[in-house]
TORKE-928009 format. One line per field, with one value per atom (N, C-alpha, C): residue in three letters; residue number from 1; x, y, z. Coordinates in pm, 1 decimal. Layout:
residuo <- (ALA_...)
num <- (NUM_...)
X <- (X_...)
Y <- (Y_...)
Z <- (Z_...)
END
This chain:
residuo <- (MET_MET_MET_LYS_LYS_LYS_THR_THR_THR_PHE_PHE_PHE_LEU_LEU_LEU_LEU_LEU_LEU_ALA_ALA_ALA_SER_SER_SER_GLY_GLY_GLY_ASN_ASN_ASN_LYS_LYS_LYS_HIS_HIS_HIS_LYS_LYS_LYS_ALA_ALA_ALA_GLU_GLU_GLU_GLU_GLU_GLU_PHE_PHE_PHE_LYS_LYS_LYS_GLU_GLU_GLU_LEU_LEU_LEU_PHE_PHE_PHE_HIS_HIS_HIS_GLY_GLY_GLY_GLN_GLN_GLN_LEU_LEU_LEU_ILE_ILE_ILE_VAL_VAL_VAL_ASN_ASN_ASN_ALA_ALA_ALA_SER_SER_SER_PRO_PRO_PRO_GLY_GLY_GLY_THR_THR_THR_LEU_LEU_LEU_GLU_GLU_GLU_VAL_VAL_VAL_ASP_ASP_ASP_GLU_GLU_GLU_THR_THR_THR_GLY_GLY_GLY_LYS_LYS_LYS_THR_THR_THR_PHE_PHE_PHE_THR_THR_THR_GLU_GLU_GLU_ASN_ASN_ASN_ALA_ALA_ALA_LEU_LEU_LEU_LEU_LEU_LEU_LYS_LYS_LYS_ALA_ALA_ALA_LYS_LYS_LYS_ALA_ALA_ALA_TYR_TYR_TYR_PHE_PHE_PHE_GLU_GLU_GLU_VAL_VAL_VAL_TYR_TYR_TYR_LYS_LYS_LYS_VAL_VAL_VAL_PRO_PRO_PRO_THR_THR_THR_LEU_LEU_LEU_ALA_ALA_ALA_ASP_ASP_ASP_ASP_ASP_ASP_SER_SER_SER_GLY_GLY_GLY_LEU_LEU_LEU_ILE_ILE_ILE_LEU_LEU_LEU_ASP_ASP_ASP_ALA_ALA_ALA_PHE_PHE_PHE_PRO_PRO_PRO_GLU_GLU_GLU_LEU_LEU_LEU_LEU_LEU_LEU_GLY_GLY_GLY_VAL_VAL_VAL_ARG_ARG_ARG_SER_SER_SER_ALA_ALA_ALA_ARG_ARG_ARG_PHE_PHE_PHE_GLU_GLU_GLU_PRO_PRO_PRO_GLU_GLU_GLU_LEU_LEU_LEU_LYS_LYS_LYS_ASP_ASP_ASP_TYR_TYR_TYR_SER_SER_SER_GLN_GLN_GLN_LYS_LYS_LYS_CYS_CYS_CYS_ASP_ASP_ASP_ARG_ARG_ARG_ILE_ILE_ILE_LEU_LEU_LEU_ASP_ASP_ASP_LEU_LEU_LEU_TYR_TYR_TYR_ARG_ARG_ARG_GLU_GLU_GLU_LYS_LYS_LYS_ASN_ASN_ASN_PRO_PRO_PRO_PRO_PRO_PRO_THR_THR_THR_ARG_ARG_ARG_ASN_ASN_ASN_ALA_ALA_ALA_TYR_TYR_TYR_PHE_PHE_PHE_VAL_VAL_VAL_CYS_CYS_CYS_VAL_VAL_VAL_LEU_LEU_LEU_CYS_CYS_CYS_PHE_PHE_PHE_TYR_TYR_TYR_PHE_PHE_PHE_SER_SER_SER_GLN_GLN_GLN_GLU_GLU_GLU_GLU_GLU_GLU_TYR_TYR_TYR_TYR_TYR_TYR_PHE_PHE_PHE_PHE_PHE_PHE_GLU_GLU_GLU_GLY_GLY_GLY_ARG_ARG_ARG_VAL_VAL_VAL_HIS_HIS_HIS_GLY_GLY_GLY_THR_THR_THR_ILE_ILE_ILE_GLY_GLY_GLY_GLU_GLU_GLU_LYS_LYS_LYS_ILE_ILE_ILE_SER_SER_SER_GLY_GLY_GLY_VAL_VAL_VAL_ASP_ASP_ASP_GLY_GLY_GLY_PHE_PHE_PHE_GLY_GLY_GLY_TYR_TYR_TYR_ASP_ASP_ASP_PRO_PRO_PRO_ILE_ILE_ILE_PHE_PHE_PHE_ILE_ILE_ILE_PRO_PRO_PRO_GLU_GLU_GLU_ARG_ARG_ARG_LYS_LYS_LYS_GLU_GLU_GLU_ASN_ASN_ASN_ASP_ASP_ASP_GLY_GLY_GLY_ALA_ALA_ALA_THR_THR_THR_LEU_LEU_LEU_ALA_ALA_ALA_GLU_GLU_GLU_LEU_LEU_LEU_PRO_PRO_PRO_VAL_VAL_VAL_TRP_TRP_TRP_LYS_LYS_LYS_ASN_ASN_ASN_GLU_GLU_GLU_PHE_PHE_PHE_SER_SER_SER_HIS_HIS_HIS_ARG_ARG_ARG_ALA_ALA_ALA_LYS_LYS_LYS_ALA_ALA_ALA_SER_SER_SER_ARG_ARG_ARG_THR_THR_THR_ALA_ALA_ALA_LEU_LEU_LEU_ALA_ALA_ALA_PHE_PHE_PHE_PHE_PHE_PHE_GLN_GLN_GLN_GLN_GLN_GLN_SER_SER_SER_LYS_LYS_LYS_ASP_ASP_ASP_LEU_LEU_LEU_SER_SER_SER_VAL_VAL_VAL)
num <- (1_1_1_2_2_2_3_3_3_4_4_4_5_5_5_6_6_6_7_7_7_8_8_8_9_9_9_10_10_10_11_11_11_12_12_12_13_13_13_14_14_14_15_15_15_16_16_16_17_17_17_18_18_18_19_19_19_20_20_20_21_21_21_22_22_22_23_23_23_24_24_24_25_25_25_26_26_26_27_27_27_28_28_28_29_29_29_30_30_30_31_31_31_32_32_32_33_33_33_34_34_34_35_35_35_36_36_36_37_37_37_38_38_38_39_39_39_40_40_40_41_41_41_42_42_42_43_43_43_44_44_44_45_45_45_46_46_46_47_47_47_48_48_48_49_49_49_50_50_50_51_51_51_52_52_52_53_53_53_54_54_54_55_55_55_56_56_56_57_57_57_58_58_58_59_59_59_60_60_60_61_61_61_62_62_62_63_63_63_64_64_64_65_65_65_66_66_66_67_67_67_68_68_68_69_69_69_70_70_70_71_71_71_72_72_72_73_73_73_74_74_74_75_75_75_76_76_76_77_77_77_78_78_78_79_79_79_80_80_80_81_81_81_82_82_82_83_83_83_84_84_84_85_85_85_86_86_86_87_87_87_88_88_88_89_89_89_90_90_90_91_91_91_92_92_92_93_93_93_94_94_94_95_95_95_96_96_96_97_97_97_98_98_98_99_99_99_100_100_100_101_101_101_102_102_102_103_103_103_104_104_104_105_105_105_106_106_106_107_107_107_108_108_108_109_109_109_110_110_110_111_111_111_112_112_112_113_113_113_114_114_114_115_115_115_116_116_116_117_117_117_118_118_118_119_119_119_120_120_120_121_121_121_122_122_122_123_123_123_124_124_124_125_125_125_126_126_126_127_127_127_128_128_128_129_129_129_130_130_130_131_131_131_132_132_132_133_133_133_134_134_134_135_135_135_136_136_136_137_137_137_138_138_138_139_139_139_140_140_140_141_141_141_142_142_142_143_143_143_144_144_144_145_145_145_146_146_146_147_147_147_148_148_148_149_149_149_150_150_150_151_151_151_152_152_152_153_153_153_154_154_154_155_155_155_156_156_156_157_157_157_158_158_158_159_159_159_160_160_160_161_161_161_162_162_162_163_163_163_164_164_164_165_165_165_166_166_166_167_167_167_168_168_168_169_169_169_170_170_170_171_171_171_172_172_172_173_173_173_174_174_174_175_175_175_176_176_176_177_177_177_178_178_178_179_179_179_180_180_180_181_181_181_182_182_182_183_183_183_184_184_184_185_185_185_186_186_186_187_187_187_188_188_188_189_189_189_190_190_190_191_191_191_192_192_192_193_193_193_194_194_194_195_195_195_196_196_196_197_197_197_198_198_198_199_199_199)
X <- (10645.3_10799.8_10769.5_10911.5_10855.7_10878.9_10818.8_10871.7_10871.8_11003.2_11009.9_11015.8_10984.3_11014.3_11135.6_11196.7_11352.4_11298.6_11373.9_11366.9_11459.4_11415.0_11538.0_11452.6_11433.0_11392.5_11494.1_11634.2_11731.7_11713.1_11666.7_11669.3_11768.9_11909.7_12022.8_12021.6_12014.7_12037.3_11931.9_11808.9_11683.2_11758.9_11819.0_11831.6_11950.1_12060.8_12194.3_12114.8_12018.2_11978.7_11928.0_11864.9_11763.4_11906.9_12000.2_12123.3_12141.6_12173.6_12230.2_12143.6_12024.0_11947.0_11873.6_11971.8_11920.6_11776.7_11692.8_11545.8_11483.4_11556.0_11436.4_11366.3_11438.0_11340.8_11325.3_11205.7_11194.7_11194.4_11273.0_11278.7_11247.1_11151.4_11102.6_11169.1_11219.3_11232.5_11109.4_11176.3_11033.5_10974.7_10808.1_10810.0_10810.3_10878.2_10885.1_11025.1_11117.8_11190.2_11209.2_11184.1_11139.0_11264.1_11244.3_11382.1_11347.1_11479.4_11486.2_11597.6_11565.1_11671.9_11734.9_11840.3_11947.2_12025.8_11945.3_11984.4_12033.8_12032.3_12107.1_12252.0_12302.6_12447.4_12508.6_12445.3_12523.3_12438.0_12509.6_12446.0_12314.5_12301.8_12194.7_12060.4_12059.1_11991.8_11936.3_12016.3_11973.2_11884.5_11945.7_11852.7_11729.0_11693.9_11600.0_11518.7_11561.4_11511.5_11446.5_11525.1_11483.4_11358.1_11388.8_11271.3_11170.2_11148.7_10994.6_10962.4_11035.3_10987.8_10919.6_10958.7_10903.8_10804.9_10794.2_10672.8_10572.9_10572.5_10446.3_10408.2_10498.3_10391.1_10366.6_10425.2_10403.0_10311.0_10313.0_10217.5_10271.2_10399.8_10400.5_10567.6_10633.1_10713.2_10826.2_10917.0_11042.0_11172.4_11265.2_11412.0_11497.0_11556.0_11669.8_11809.4_11879.2_12049.1_12106.7_12192.3_12284.0_12434.2_12532.3_12656.3_12782.2_12846.3_12982.6_13086.6_13218.7_13353.0_13381.9_13477.6_13529.9_13702.0_13761.1_13926.5_13941.2_14075.1_14114.8_14172.8_14266.7_14314.0_14237.4_14092.1_14016.3_13874.6_13856.9_13708.8_13600.4_13629.0_13514.8_13454.2_13575.6_13565.7_13454.2_13446.6_13356.2_13230.2_13229.9_13149.5_12962.2_12896.9_12757.4_12728.0_12864.1_12822.9_12915.8_12948.1_13006.6_12943.9_12846.8_12768.4_12768.0_12783.5_12707.9_12905.4_13004.6_13161.8_13158.3_13219.7_13247.6_13139.5_13041.8_12893.3_12909.8_13019.2_13044.2_13134.5_13184.6_13269.3_13122.5_13149.3_13057.9_13010.1_13153.2_13144.5_13220.8_13218.3_13293.8_13424.0_13466.2_13615.9_13660.4_13626.2_13711.2_13682.7_13561.0_13565.5_13725.0_13717.7_13824.7_13967.5_13971.0_14130.2_14101.6_14022.8_14017.6_14055.8_14063.0_14069.6_14237.1_14279.4_14381.1_14465.7_14451.0_14531.1_14543.4_14452.6_14448.4_14554.1_14554.7_14669.1_14816.5_14806.6_14937.6_14984.6_14913.2_14926.6_14986.0_14884.8_14907.7_14964.2_14996.2_15099.2_15061.8_14956.1_14938.4_14978.9_15013.6_15060.0_14994.0_14843.2_14772.4_14711.2_14674.9_14569.3_14484.5_14479.7_14336.6_14209.4_14117.4_14011.2_13860.0_13772.4_13652.9_13551.4_13424.1_13310.9_13229.0_13107.0_13015.3_12867.1_12804.7_12670.9_12590.8_12426.8_12350.1_12219.6_12177.5_12066.3_11896.8_11805.7_11701.3_11549.8_11519.5_11382.6_11290.8_11187.4_11081.9_10948.3_10908.1_10745.2_10629.1_10678.5_10558.2_10656.6_10606.9_10674.7_10685.4_10658.2_10670.8_10784.4_10831.2_10884.8_10967.5_11097.5_11193.5_11339.1_11410.4_11541.9_11648.7_11773.8_11920.1_11977.6_12096.9_12189.9_12296.4_12402.0_12552.1_12658.8_12681.3_12816.2_12942.8_13052.3_13191.8_13253.8_13384.3_13483.6_13625.8_13698.6_13844.0_13927.9_14012.5_14117.7_14192.1_14235.2_14311.8_14303.1_14337.3_14307.4_14467.4_14432.8_14544.5_14595.3_14672.1_14755.3_14701.9_14625.1_14552.2_14412.0_14356.4_14240.4_14259.3_14202.7_14202.9_14085.6_14076.5_13958.9_13804.6_13755.0_13584.3_13471.0_13525.5_13333.1_13273.4_13359.2_13283.3_13215.0_13193.2_13098.1_13150.7_13119.3_13129.9_13292.8_13378.3_13500.7_13560.4_13486.8_13533.7_13684.0_13717.2_13842.0_13963.5_13919.4_14085.4_14055.0_13965.5_13968.7_14032.5_14112.3_14166.7_14121.3_14054.5_14005.3_14091.8_14090.6_14189.9_14145.4_14190.2_14226.3_14374.3_14358.0_14434.3_14545.8_14493.4_14559.7_14675.8_14616.2_14699.6_14796.3_14682.3_14785.9_14714.5_14685.2_14653.3_14525.7_14451.1_14362.3_14253.1_14164.4_14052.8_13958.1_13822.7_13701.6_13628.6_13679.1_13672.2_13709.9_13801.3_13862.1_13843.6_13722.9_13715.6_13537.2_13486.7_13328.6_13306.8_13334.3_13286.6_13309.3_13415.2_13476.8_13380.5_13353.4_13250.0_13116.7_13042.5_12953.7_12897.0_13033.0_13035.7_13080.7_13170.4_13207.7_13233.8_13186.5_13153.8_13052.8_13081.4_12987.4_12835.2_12793.7_12675.1_12588.9_12712.9_12676.2_12696.9_12772.8_12782.5_12637.7_12613.0_12456.7_12371.3_12378.2_12276.7_12253.1_12390.7_12365.6_12308.8_12341.3_12321.7_12157.5_12094.9_11970.4_11886.6_11929.3_11872.0_11851.0_11979.8_11955.8_11859.4_11868.9_11775.8_11629.6_11568.1_11485.8_11406.1_11507.5_11498.7_11472.0_11512.9_11519.7_11427.9_11399.3_11262.6_11118.5_11083.0_10926.7_10821.9_10822.9_10713.6_10758.9_10860.2_10916.5_10975.1_10927.3_10990.1_10970.2_11101.8_11085.6_11033.1)
Y <- (-3804.5_-3765.9_-3847.0_-3901.7_-3949.7_-3882.5_-3824.7_-3748.0_-3835.9_-3802.8_-3831.2_-3736.9_-3766.2_-3707.4_-3751.1_-3646.2_-3688.9_-3677.1_-3815.3_-3843.6_-3736.2_-3649.4_-3533.7_-3406.2_-3341.5_-3169.4_-3046.5_-3137.0_-3051.2_-3011.1_-2909.2_-2823.5_-2822.3_-2803.2_-2829.2_-2933.1_-3040.1_-3157.8_-3200.3_-3179.9_-3172.5_-3106.8_-2954.2_-2962.9_-2985.4_-3042.1_-3099.8_-3252.3_-3279.1_-3423.5_-3384.8_-3254.8_-3208.9_-3186.3_-3128.8_-3151.1_-3248.9_-3359.0_-3467.9_-3541.0_-3563.4_-3608.7_-3511.5_-3421.4_-3312.1_-3280.3_-3277.5_-3262.0_-3341.4_-3461.3_-3613.2_-3695.0_-3660.7_-3722.4_-3570.5_-3589.2_-3466.9_-3516.1_-3446.9_-3462.0_-3320.6_-3381.1_-3231.4_-3296.9_-3167.9_-3186.6_-3226.3_-3267.4_-3347.5_-3195.2_-3192.4_-3055.2_-3072.0_-3156.2_-3201.3_-3296.0_-3297.2_-3345.7_-3462.3_-3644.2_-3732.4_-3768.8_-3813.7_-3849.7_-4026.3_-4089.8_-4220.8_-4275.0_-4352.2_-4465.7_-4515.7_-4505.9_-4536.8_-4662.2_-4772.3_-4862.0_-4976.7_-4969.2_-5090.9_-5113.9_-5185.3_-5207.7_-5193.1_-5175.8_-5141.3_-4990.2_-4969.9_-4798.9_-4869.9_-4966.4_-5014.9_-5011.7_-5100.3_-5092.6_-4943.9_-4865.1_-4738.8_-4653.7_-4676.3_-4591.7_-4637.8_-4779.0_-4839.3_-4795.1_-4799.7_-4746.1_-4581.3_-4526.0_-4420.7_-4357.3_-4431.9_-4420.8_-4445.8_-4579.3_-4661.4_-4554.2_-4490.8_-4415.8_-4300.0_-4215.0_-4104.4_-4139.1_-4256.2_-4323.6_-4341.2_-4391.4_-4438.9_-4271.4_-4198.4_-4092.7_-4024.8_-3955.1_-3882.4_-3995.0_-4084.1_-4187.3_-4147.8_-4111.3_-4117.6_-4170.0_-4186.8_-4226.1_-4137.3_-4238.9_-4148.5_-4214.1_-4099.8_-4133.9_-4103.1_-4195.4_-4188.2_-4207.3_-4143.2_-4174.4_-4167.6_-4298.2_-4305.1_-4319.4_-4233.4_-4213.0_-4204.7_-4233.8_-4228.1_-4239.0_-4226.2_-4267.5_-4391.4_-4470.8_-4591.1_-4547.1_-4583.1_-4573.3_-4714.9_-4729.6_-4880.0_-4894.1_-4821.2_-4833.2_-4838.7_-4824.5_-4805.6_-4828.5_-4977.5_-4964.9_-4937.5_-4963.2_-4952.6_-4818.8_-4718.5_-4592.1_-4491.7_-4492.4_-4424.0_-4483.4_-4530.9_-4608.0_-4564.3_-4631.3_-4608.8_-4524.2_-4494.9_-4394.6_-4250.9_-4246.3_-4130.4_-3967.8_-3974.4_-3838.4_-3843.7_-3943.9_-3984.3_-3986.3_-3950.2_-3983.2_-3865.9_-3882.2_-3798.9_-3699.9_-3737.9_-3653.1_-3516.4_-3532.1_-3433.4_-3278.6_-3316.3_-3228.0_-3153.2_-3013.6_-2947.7_-2957.6_-2919.5_-2954.4_-3018.9_-3040.5_-3129.6_-3087.7_-2984.8_-2945.0_-2994.6_-3007.9_-3087.3_-3244.3_-3287.9_-3437.4_-3443.8_-3379.8_-3395.7_-3392.6_-3291.1_-3269.4_-3417.7_-3453.5_-3550.3_-3675.0_-3667.7_-3802.0_-3793.8_-3666.7_-3629.1_-3690.7_-3622.2_-3651.0_-3822.8_-3899.7_-4016.0_-4068.3_-4062.7_-4106.7_-4021.3_-3936.3_-3899.0_-4001.9_-4014.7_-4072.6_-4241.4_-4293.5_-4444.0_-4451.2_-4373.6_-4389.5_-4482.9_-4530.8_-4648.0_-4674.9_-4800.2_-4822.4_-4796.0_-4740.0_-4700.2_-4563.8_-4479.6_-4381.6_-4379.4_-4509.0_-4514.8_-4521.9_-4478.8_-4448.3_-4448.4_-4481.5_-4434.8_-4413.1_-4326.1_-4290.4_-4366.8_-4420.2_-4462.3_-4370.3_-4423.1_-4353.7_-4484.8_-4509.1_-4590.2_-4502.0_-4537.7_-4451.5_-4582.9_-4517.4_-4628.6_-4545.8_-4577.4_-4585.1_-4666.8_-4566.1_-4701.8_-4612.2_-4734.1_-4688.2_-4783.6_-4880.7_-4942.7_-5062.9_-5132.0_-5260.6_-5349.5_-5371.2_-5463.2_-5453.9_-5331.6_-5257.2_-5147.9_-5147.6_-5048.3_-5111.3_-4996.6_-5003.4_-4921.3_-5013.4_-4965.5_-4930.4_-4810.6_-4773.5_-4769.8_-4817.4_-4761.3_-4708.0_-4575.1_-4568.6_-4491.2_-4514.2_-4503.0_-4413.3_-4368.5_-4308.3_-4326.5_-4354.5_-4401.2_-4289.2_-4285.2_-4214.5_-4219.7_-4123.2_-4124.1_-4001.4_-4020.3_-3931.0_-3832.2_-3716.7_-3608.6_-3596.5_-3502.1_-3468.2_-3339.0_-3286.7_-3112.7_-3105.5_-3016.5_-2999.8_-2863.4_-2901.9_-2822.4_-2806.3_-2678.5_-2657.2_-2597.1_-2526.1_-2476.4_-2495.9_-2600.8_-2576.6_-2728.9_-2797.8_-2893.3_-2912.2_-3020.3_-3053.1_-3188.7_-3187.4_-3312.0_-3321.4_-3447.8_-3500.1_-3481.8_-3413.5_-3367.1_-3266.8_-3186.3_-3135.3_-3229.3_-3346.4_-3444.2_-3549.5_-3555.0_-3680.5_-3612.4_-3684.0_-3696.2_-3759.2_-3788.8_-3869.9_-3892.7_-4007.2_-4054.6_-4024.8_-3927.3_-3875.4_-3847.1_-3879.9_-3848.6_-3747.5_-3614.6_-3536.9_-3544.1_-3639.6_-3675.2_-3520.7_-3415.9_-3300.2_-3315.6_-3387.6_-3384.7_-3281.4_-3240.5_-3180.7_-3259.0_-3178.7_-3275.5_-3250.4_-3288.6_-3295.9_-3163.7_-3092.6_-2987.7_-2881.3_-2914.9_-2783.2_-2866.3_-2923.4_-2981.1_-2989.8_-2886.6_-2880.4_-2964.1_-2869.6_-2942.3_-3099.6_-3114.4_-3242.7_-3348.0_-3323.3_-3369.8_-3366.3_-3269.8_-3304.5_-3416.5_-3436.7_-3543.2_-3679.9_-3673.6_-3833.7_-3848.3_-3785.9_-3856.2_-3960.4_-4019.9_-4131.9_-4113.9_-4038.2_-3953.2_-3941.8_-3860.8_-3856.8_-3984.2_-4128.1_-4214.5_-4319.6_-4312.4_-4398.5_-4312.3_-4196.3_-4090.9_-4162.0_-4139.5_-4173.1_-4296.2_-4403.8_-4513.0_-4529.9_-4507.9_-4481.5_-4408.6_-4320.2_-4273.6_-4338.2_-4394.3_-4488.1_-4650.4_-4658.2_-4750.7_-4707.5_-4584.5_-4570.7_-4560.3_-4513.5_-4448.4_-4584.7_-4664.1_-4821.8_-4897.4_-4857.3_-4938.8_-4901.4_-5003.8_-4952.2_-4934.2_-5000.1_-4990.7_-4863.1_-4823.5_-4715.5_-4576.4_-4554.1_-4474.7_-4343.9_-4291.5_-4122.2_-4064.7)
Z <- (10590.0_10640.8_10788.1_10840.9_10975.5_11038.8_11188.9_11280.7_11404.8_11524.7_11601.7_11716.7_11873.0_11969.8_12043.2_12060.1_12133.3_12259.6_12306.5_12432.0_12534.9_12523.5_12613.4_12573.5_12662.5_12620.0_12609.4_12556.1_12521.9_12402.5_12379.5_12210.7_12141.5_12207.1_12122.6_12075.7_12144.6_12120.6_11952.4_11986.9_11872.5_11743.7_11766.6_11647.5_11563.7_11665.9_11620.9_11545.7_11556.4_11499.3_11340.3_11385.4_11266.8_11137.6_11186.0_11101.4_11042.9_11138.9_11104.3_11003.3_11012.7_10947.1_10757.4_10786.8_10680.1_10643.7_10749.8_10751.3_10650.8_10653.2_10558.7_10727.7_10849.0_10925.3_11031.9_11132.2_11206.5_11339.8_11430.9_11554.2_11631.8_11714.5_11770.0_11966.1_12007.2_12163.6_12266.7_12323.5_12426.4_12510.3_12474.3_12628.0_12725.3_12799.5_12904.9_12915.7_13039.5_13066.5_13161.6_13130.9_13242.8_13306.2_13453.4_13511.0_13463.7_13411.3_13381.5_13416.3_13492.6_13605.6_13490.3_13472.2_13346.1_13437.4_13430.7_13483.6_13418.4_13266.7_13162.8_13155.5_13151.8_13153.6_12990.6_12923.8_12793.7_12712.0_12641.9_12582.1_12479.9_12472.8_12397.2_12506.8_12590.5_12724.0_12738.0_12760.0_12829.4_12717.3_12643.7_12512.7_12494.5_12504.9_12512.4_12601.0_12728.3_12874.6_12832.7_12783.7_12760.5_12671.6_12547.6_12436.0_12504.3_12558.7_12609.8_12712.9_12759.2_12856.5_12847.4_12746.7_12648.3_12566.2_12492.7_12443.9_12516.8_12624.3_12732.7_12773.7_12764.1_12813.0_12717.7_12631.5_12486.4_12421.3_12369.5_12263.2_12152.0_12125.2_11977.8_11978.2_11826.5_11811.7_11866.1_11958.2_11999.1_11945.1_11966.6_11928.6_12060.0_12101.9_12220.7_12178.8_12266.7_12227.5_12354.6_12404.0_12465.4_12403.6_12467.6_12439.5_12583.2_12541.8_12627.1_12560.4_12630.9_12623.5_12671.7_12567.9_12658.9_12636.3_12766.4_12773.5_12791.1_12701.4_12693.2_12816.3_12878.7_12972.3_13117.4_13120.4_13229.4_13188.7_13109.9_13053.0_13133.9_13323.9_13367.5_13429.9_13383.1_13447.3_13377.4_13252.7_13190.0_13152.2_12993.8_12995.4_12993.3_12995.8_13040.6_13138.9_13233.8_13369.4_13282.0_13167.5_13107.2_13194.4_13194.9_13162.6_13395.7_13436.0_13566.3_13620.4_13581.6_13623.1_13734.2_13849.8_13954.4_13976.0_14010.8_14023.0_14098.0_14157.5_14281.7_14195.1_14117.9_14032.7_13955.2_13917.2_13876.3_13745.1_13668.3_13515.0_13462.8_13335.1_13243.8_13217.6_13252.2_13232.7_13346.8_13477.6_13585.8_13580.1_13515.4_13474.1_13397.5_13292.9_13223.9_13273.8_13347.8_13450.7_13510.5_13550.8_13649.4_13623.4_13482.0_13392.5_13325.8_13310.7_13261.9_13380.8_13512.8_13601.9_13605.3_13627.8_13608.5_13530.9_13418.7_13310.5_13365.3_13425.0_13445.1_13561.9_13658.8_13783.9_13755.1_13664.0_13619.5_13537.9_13426.5_13326.1_13250.0_13209.5_13131.0_13037.4_12946.5_12816.9_12709.7_12724.7_12588.5_12631.3_12540.9_12551.9_12455.4_12391.3_12300.1_12382.9_12310.9_12362.1_12216.3_12277.7_12144.8_12238.4_12094.3_12204.6_12098.7_12191.8_12120.6_12140.2_12011.5_12010.8_11988.5_12060.3_12002.8_11984.6_11900.0_11897.8_11906.6_11955.1_11928.0_11911.8_11776.2_11716.8_11803.9_11858.5_11924.3_11895.6_11765.3_11759.7_11853.2_11881.5_12017.7_12064.0_12167.8_12247.9_12127.5_12040.0_11934.7_11822.3_11813.2_11714.5_11747.0_11774.1_11762.3_11698.9_11637.4_11599.5_11634.9_11679.8_11732.8_11597.7_11613.8_11516.0_11597.3_11566.6_11628.0_11566.2_11623.1_11559.5_11660.0_11622.2_11661.2_11633.5_11687.6_11653.2_11750.7_11676.2_11730.7_11778.1_11876.3_11894.5_12011.0_12034.5_12183.8_12259.8_12388.6_12519.4_12513.3_12501.4_12478.3_12634.8_12634.2_12739.0_12824.6_12767.2_12790.3_12727.8_12806.1_12716.8_12610.9_12534.2_12406.5_12345.2_12318.7_12233.5_12303.4_12248.9_12296.6_12242.7_12110.2_12023.3_12086.4_12138.1_12183.6_12281.4_12345.4_12523.1_12570.1_12665.9_12752.9_12761.8_12671.0_12680.1_12568.0_12473.9_12343.4_12352.1_12481.2_12473.0_12485.0_12524.3_12566.4_12488.2_12362.6_12305.0_12163.3_12097.9_11991.7_11874.3_11760.7_11669.7_11579.2_11531.7_11428.5_11296.5_11236.7_11090.4_11035.4_10908.5_10803.1_10810.0_10912.6_10940.0_11023.4_11125.3_11234.0_11288.2_11296.7_11358.8_11549.3_11583.3_11747.1_11763.1_11681.3_11713.9_11780.3_11889.5_11962.1_11855.6_11922.1_11869.2_11888.6_12031.5_12029.2_11950.8_11917.4_11777.2_11617.9_11623.8_11486.1_11486.2_11457.2_11487.5_11339.6_11249.5_11071.4_11091.1_11113.4_11122.7_11180.6_11306.3_11394.5_11387.6_11290.3_11243.0_11121.5_11081.1_10985.3_11000.5_11115.4_11131.6_11301.3_11359.4_11497.6_11515.6_11634.7_11666.8_11678.6_11687.1_11678.7_11525.0_11439.4_11291.0_11212.8_11241.2_11202.7_11263.6_11356.4_11401.8_11329.9_11303.7_11251.0_11108.2_11020.6_10893.0_10846.3_10953.6_10936.7_10931.5_11021.7_11086.8_10955.5_10932.5_10783.3_10660.3_10648.8_10510.8_10557.6_10673.5_10683.7_10639.5_10711.8_10671.7_10533.5_10493.2_10347.0_10247.4_10300.9_10211.9_10250.1_10387.0_10419.5_10333.4_10265.7_10235.4_10321.7_10420.1_10557.3_10603.3_10627.4_10695.3_10625.3_10501.8_10444.7_10497.7_10449.7_10499.0_10412.6)
END
């Protein structure tokens, strides 16, 4: 069974990946947190930067993810800078409020948006793999829900129920259909099918 060091000291995120991989890939939180300068212009570049940095320190296969929210009306606002948006704001509820204020002020013709997650599995300088997942939806008009984190409380994913629920109100749905869940499912299928990298 393949074991990876998560390029993060976040134990909660490591537990989330363990659930997403259904115990068929082992993901351990890093014993320490490295300060990685995320200078990439894409999620793929930043995931690679993080995975490589942790590999070079701990000398074991690593898993890094980079994710963010893309707003169709304001494509340059978040993206790879999603976590660094308005750094003077203390928490994500304030960041969400700022985004909702922007929509009210600008009243753009679309509220469409999507989350992106790119996973990088790094084995060596010559061997690493990327997997991407996306979930499409719209930006709501208010903060709603307490089960998510980040921008989940203002993001309404596309679902057949079409009930206006945000990701922060849909923990069970999110575990199966989120951008991170989709990327993880693709990665797991790849490793299961690869003879050299079978789990």
